[in-house]
N, C-alpha and C positions, 0 to 999 in steps of 0.2 A: 561213382556214387559213394556217399559216406557209409562205411560199414566196418565197425571195429572188430567184427568177427574174423575178418581177414587179417591175420597177424603179420608182423613184420617179415618173418621168414618166408611167407607166402606172397610177398610183394616184389619178388625179384623176377622181372619179366623174362619169359622164355626166349624172346627174340634177340636178347642181348648176347654179345660174344661170350663164349664159355669162360674165358679168363676173367672177364669183368664180373660175371655171375659168381664165380668162386670168391673173388675179392669182396663183393658185396656181402656174401654169406659170412665172411670172416668178421665183418663189422656190424652185423645185425646184433643188437643188444640182447642179452638174456632177458627172459620174462621178468625176473626180479629187478634187474637194473632198469628195464623199460618202465615198469610200474613205479619204481622209486622216483624216476625223473618225471613221470606223469604227475605225481603228487606235488613236486616242486613247481611244475608248470601251472597246476591248478591254483596253488597259493599265489603265484605271480599274477595269473590271469584274473582271478576273482578279487584281488586286493582293491578295496575301495568301491566295489560294485555291489549292487543290491538286487535280488530277484524282484520281479514286478508281477502284478496281477494279470496285466495284458501285455505280454512280451512281444517284441518286434525282432525280426531277423532281417538285417540290412545287408544286401549284397552290393558291393561296389563293383560295377560291371563296365567292361570295356576291353578292347584289344590291348595287347602288350604295347607299352609306349604311349598310351592315350592320356595318362595323367591320373590313374586310379589312386596312387598314393597321395597325391595332392588333394583329391576329392575326399578321401578317407580322413585325412587330417582336418580338413575344413568341416566335415560333418561331425567328427568326434568332438570338436570344440562346442558344437551346439548341443550335444548330448553325450557327456563323458561316461554315463552309466551304461556303457557297452562293453561286453567282453570281446576283445579283438582277437580273432583267430589268425595266427601267423606261423605257418609251418617252418618258414625260414628261421624265425627267431628260436623256435624250439630246438633247432640243431645245436645252438650254443650251450644248451643245458647238459650236453653229453660230456663226460669226463675225458673222452678221447678226441674231442673236437679239434684241439690244437694239433694233435698227432696226425689226424687225417689231413688237415690243412698243410702240414709240413711235409708229409710223405706222399700224399696222393691228391695234390691240389686240383689237377685236371679232372679227377673223378669225384671230387668232393660232393657234388650234387647227387650223383648216383649212390655213393656209399652211405650218405645220411638220409636218403629219401625214404626207404622202407619204414624206419622208426618215426621220422618226423611227420610223414603223412598219416601214419597210424595215430600218433599223438594228436594230430589235427582232428581226425575222426572221433577219437575218444573225448576230446575237449568239447566238440560240438554236441555229441550225444549227452554228455554230462550236463552241459549248460542248458540244453533243451529240457532235460528232466527236472532241473532246478529252476527253470523259468527265468533265466537271465536274458536281457537284451543281448543280441549277438551281432557282430559286424564281421563280414568276410569279404576279402578282396578276391575277385574272380576274373581271370582271363579265360573265357569259355572255350570249349573245343567241340568239334563235330562229334567226337567219340563220347565225351562225358557231359556235354552240355554245361549246366550250371554247377555240377558236382554235388548238388543237393536236390532232393525231391521236394518241390514246392508244395505238392498236394499233401505230403506227409507233414510238412511244417504247419500248414493250415489246420490239418486234423489235430495237431498237437496244441492248437490254440494260439499259434503265432500269426501276426500280421507280417506280410512279406513286403519289403521295400526293395525295388530294383533301382538303385541310384546309378545312372548310366552316363558315361562320358561319350559325347558325340564328336568324334575327331576323325578327320579324313585319313585314308590309308597312307598317303604320301607324308602327311604331317607326323603320324605316329612312327612310320619307318625311320624318318630322320631322328625322331626323339629317342628311339631305341639306341641309335649310335651315339647321340649326345649324352644320354644317361650312362652308357658304358664308359665313354671317355671321362666323364665326371667322376665315376666310381674309381677309375684307375688313378686319377689325380689324388683322390682321398685314400688311396691304397687299400681299397676294399678287395681283399684277396679272393672272395667268393664271387666276385662280379663275373657275369658271362654275357656274351653278345647273343641276343635272341636271333634265331635264323628267320629269314623271310618266310619260310614255309610255316613255322610255328606262329608267327605274327599273322599271316594270312588266314590260318585256321581260325584264330579267335575273331579276326575282323569279319570273316565270311559268315560265321554262325551268329554273330551278334544281332543282326537285323532279324534273323529268323526267330530268335528267342523273344525279342521285343514284340514281334507280330503275333507270336503264339500266346504271350502272357498278357497282352494289353486288355483283353476282355475277361480275364480270369478273376473271379470274385475273391477278395482277400489279398489281392496284390496291388500295390501302389507303385507306379512307375514315374520317376522323375528324370528328365533329360537335362544335362548340363553341357555347356560349351566352355572352352578354355577362355579365361579372362584375358584382356589385352594388356593388363598391367605386367610389371616385371616378374611377379610371382605366379602369373597365370592363375589367379584366384578363380575357381570355377563359378560360373554364372548360370543359375537355373533359368531355363527357358520354357520348361513345360512340366506340369504336374497333373496326374490323373485325378488328384483330389480337388483341384481347383475347378470351380463351376463358373458359369456365366460366359461372357465372350472370350474366346481363345484365339490365339494366333494360329495354332495348329489343331486340326480336327482329332488327332490321335497321337499316341507316343511314337508310332512308326513313322508318321509324316515328320514329326519334330526331329527324329533321329536322322532320317535321310536328308532332309533339307539343310539341317545344320552341318552334316558331314560335307555336303556339296559346297556350302558357303565357306567352310573351313578349307576345303581343297583349293578354292580360288586364292585364299590368303596364303596357303602353303606354296603355291606356284610363284606368288609375288616375292617371297623372301627366300626361295630355295637356294639360289646361287650364293647368297651371303652365308647361309648355314652350311652348305656343302663345302665351300672354300675353307671355313673355319675347321670343319672336321678333317679335311685333307691335311691341313697344317698340323693339327694335333697328331694325326696318324704318322706323318713324316717325322715329327720330333721323336716319337717313341718307336719308330721303325716297325709299324704294324705289319702283321702277317699278310701274305698275298691273299689268303682266303677272306680276311676282313675287308681288304681293299676291293676285292672283287664284288663283295656284297654291296658296298657303298656305290660302286660303279653301276651295278644293276639298278639301283634306285635312281641314279642319275639318268640312265637310259630311259626309264619310264617317264621321268620328268620331261626329257627332251621330246618324247613322243607326244606328251600331253600339250606341249606348247606349240606344236605344229598348227598352222592356220586352220587346216581342215578339221582339227580336233577341238578347236575353240569356238566354232560357230555356235551361236545361240546363247553365249554367255551374257 
């Protein structure tokens, strides 16, 4: 949950290996440096934005690899008066960012996390106090849910929008690998391959959140599917604000049925996408661990296309 009272030095998790915890402690910013960077982040984040009388907090929701970045870009174009919260971007404000990338690339995420997540929390709290519209990308988890307390947002006078990507597990698992390969081509040094476990954590809790939130006053839920065009432009297929005749009775139904339809599409183009990934991994001599993860996904695809598992489609 968002809480700026938990300072960076207290965000080094106890379950981590001792050597990593010591290294993380070395790269925790001093309070003075942390606050100086926070002021730079505020200047950047609030540039061109205006506080509003009736602010909205928009959460871009979906599992890892579902297309949240695409949806965020699409929605931002419709309302650019949003303060976009981005803890990954905040890492680049550090004076030692290049040093960490050069010396400790494999641990970059760990070493920058305490301060970047605290900057995230501080930016959200400050933007709420000043009544800015806020946009946050969220891959939820069983442990932390949405990372923000919706009831507190409503009490603070915010309307909450859950803009949700409805994408099947198989599709987003493939997309995780495709995004990783694309980032490597672009020489994104901080790119990481999300594990199946982390992906499934966000996928599994997503439907629970929608079911829990769909009847909450002050919360608007919209469900999007991936577009069929080259850019996969998100297509809205449900909004709780729309009245009259609806295709779906509730947000939960819209999410589940769209995921099921997306799953059938993912089955149809799996082999083409899988073969392209294998070719890319062969060219760069990918690690055995990464190949094993892709093969786990292929095994699930093969089980899904067995005749006894496709009855009723």
